[in-house]
N, C-alpha and C positions, 0 to 999 in steps of 0.2 A: 216941797221942796225937797229936791233930790240929790244923793251926796254919792259922790262918785269916788269909789273904794281903790287906791293907789296898790297895783301890781306886786309882788311881793318879790323881790331881791332875793336869785338862788343864791346863796355862798357857797362853796367849796370849802368844806371842814380846814382846819389848820391841820390837822391826822394825815388827810387825804396830801392833802401840800408834801408835807415830808416825806410819804410814802414816796411817790413819784421821785421825789426829789432824792434819796435815796438809792431806790432804782437806777436813776440817770445816773449817778457816782457808782452805783455796783457795773454796771453797762460800761462807763470809761475803763475800769480798773480790772474789767476780763480780758485786754490786750496780753498776751503773755508773751514771754522775752524768747528771743531763740532756744536751740539747745544745739552744744557742740559738742562732739565726740571725739578726739584727739586719736584713740586708737590703742594695741597694744603696747607695750612694751617693748625694745628689739634689741638685742645684742648682735654686731657683726665685728670682723677686725678690722683695723686703724689704717685708710687709707681707702677699705670696700662702702658699695653703697648703702645705705640703712634706708631699707622703705617704709616711709609711715601709711597707713590708714585711717586719714579722718572723717569728718560723718557730718553732717547739718539739720537741723531740721526746724520747720516753725510752727506752731500750732497754728496758727494763723492764715498759714498760705500766705507772709511777705515776703518780697524779694530779700536776699541774704548776701553780705558781700563777705568775707573771712578773711582773716589773715594770721599770721603766725608770732610768737612769740617763743626764745632762745631764753636759757638761762644756764650759765655752768655751773653743774653740781658740783662734777670732782675732778680736779688734776687736766682738765683740759683747755685749749684757746679758741675762742673762738675766730681767730685773724686764719686758722689751718682749716675751714671748716668751708665749701661749698653748698648752697641748697638751691633748691629749685622751686621752693615755694614760694608767692606772697610775704614780704615784710611789711608792706602795709597795704590798707586796705583797697579788697580785688572784687569782682563780682564772681561767684563758684565756679567750679570749673573743676574736669575730672585730677586734673598735675595739679592745681592748687590742693586739694584734700589730699593726695599722696602723692607728696613730692619724696625725695630723697634728700638725706642730710648724707655727706661725706667730710670725714674728719682725719687728715691724718696722725692728729699729737691723739693720744688715747686719754681714755675720763670720759663721764658720764653728762651729757647734757639731757637738761627738760623740756621739751616741745611742746608746748599750748598756741592749741587752735579758737581761736576766738570770731566769733559772728557775729552778727548786730544787723538790722531790719531797717535803718534809720535813725531810728527812735530807742529802743533796749538794744540789748546784746547777752552775751553771757562767753566765758573761759571758760574752760575745762580744766582739769587738776593735773593733765599733762602725762606724756609719752614718753620717758626715760630710754634717750639713747645712749650706749654706750659704746663703745670703741674701746675693742680690747685690745695686745698687745703682739704686734706678727709673729707667728710663728718661724721663728728661725732656724729649728733643732731635727734636725732629721728622723725618722723615726728606726728604733733599737731590734737588737735581734738578742734573743734567750734561745735557751737548750734545757732538758731536760736530762736526768744521765741516761743509763743504757739503758731498756728493756727486751732484751735476749736480742739483743743486738742492733735494735729497732729504735729510734726518738723521734722525737719531734721538736723541729727547733720554730719559734714564734716569732714575729714581727709585731710590735705593738706603737701605736703613737695615741696617747690618753689623751691630748690636746687639738689633732686636727686628723685623730685617725690612718689608715692607710689606704693610697689609693690605688696603688699597685705596686707589684715585682717582680725579676725575673731572673731565675735560676741560668746566670751568664757561663758560668764555666764549675765542672766538675771533675775530678781525679779519683777515683777508685771511692766514692761517696755516688754516690744514687738518694736522690732528690724527688719526688711527687707531692703536688703537683708543681711539674716545672715552670709554671706563669699563675698571675694571679692578678682583677681588676676589677674595682667595686664605684659604685656610684650611685647613691653619697659613700660617701669611704667610712671604712668598716677600723672598727679600735683595733682587731688584732686579726690575726691570721695564723695557720700553722701549717708547716711543711713535713711530711715524713720521709725521714732520711735513714738510711742505711750504711754499712759499708761492705759491700762482696767481698775484696781480700784481705788479708790477713793486716796489710802494711798501711804505712801514713796514707793520709787522704785529706780533700780540698775543698773548698767547693765556695764559688764569687756569688753573692746575691747584691743585686742594685734593688733599691723601692725606690718610691717615692709617697710621702705623704698629702693630707687633704688641702696641707696650704701649698704644693707643689716645691714640698721644698726635698730634692735628693740626697741621695746616701747608700752608703756600700757597707756591708757587711760580709766577713771569713769566716767560714769552720773552718779548723785546724783537729783532723785527726794522726794522734802521735801510730806509732806500731804496737806499743804496748796498749792502745785501745781509749786513753782519758783524750780527750776531746773542751778543741777553748770555742769561742767568738771573738772576735775583734771588728768593733764599731769605728 
């Protein structure tokens, strides 16, 4: 009498099953969120455009959508602002990544770029956009005491700089150079001046600062050689 041996079933060890399951879970968890960068902080004069420079990327190569969030940090007013970027989810575009913000109300605003791949999203710490008060004060003129009948007149503007000047009129005063222009504006510039004769003299100088504010100053020299500047 013969006996038949039943084939033995091969069983997968429980350890291998657990390992495979853990690898599967790890693979699912490998999906990475997108990365959003709002770009550097920006400071401009209120009423002018602030250019933002955002960027996004996705480690998995997923298609992304973006939008911006704005928070008033100090002294601002959202109703005074116009923005060219998306406030709600929109496909990535050059204009969406580098929009402009223009606020007529001085203050600081935090702009945060958000990026999403449909499942995961990322928001950056944000770019601080500061709008300063417009410069409404013209440059000023000052001068140094006489040095061998030759001295200098200084035109300066610490806030917006000096964009240009012109010596409009002189009497018994020699001034050089008679004109100047800078782009970008220079913080200050000096003119050399002297009094050729012994009598009184006068010079009129017109100037414009970097904010486009124009002004004039007059240099008076008395007969005794003492001088003063009137802005």
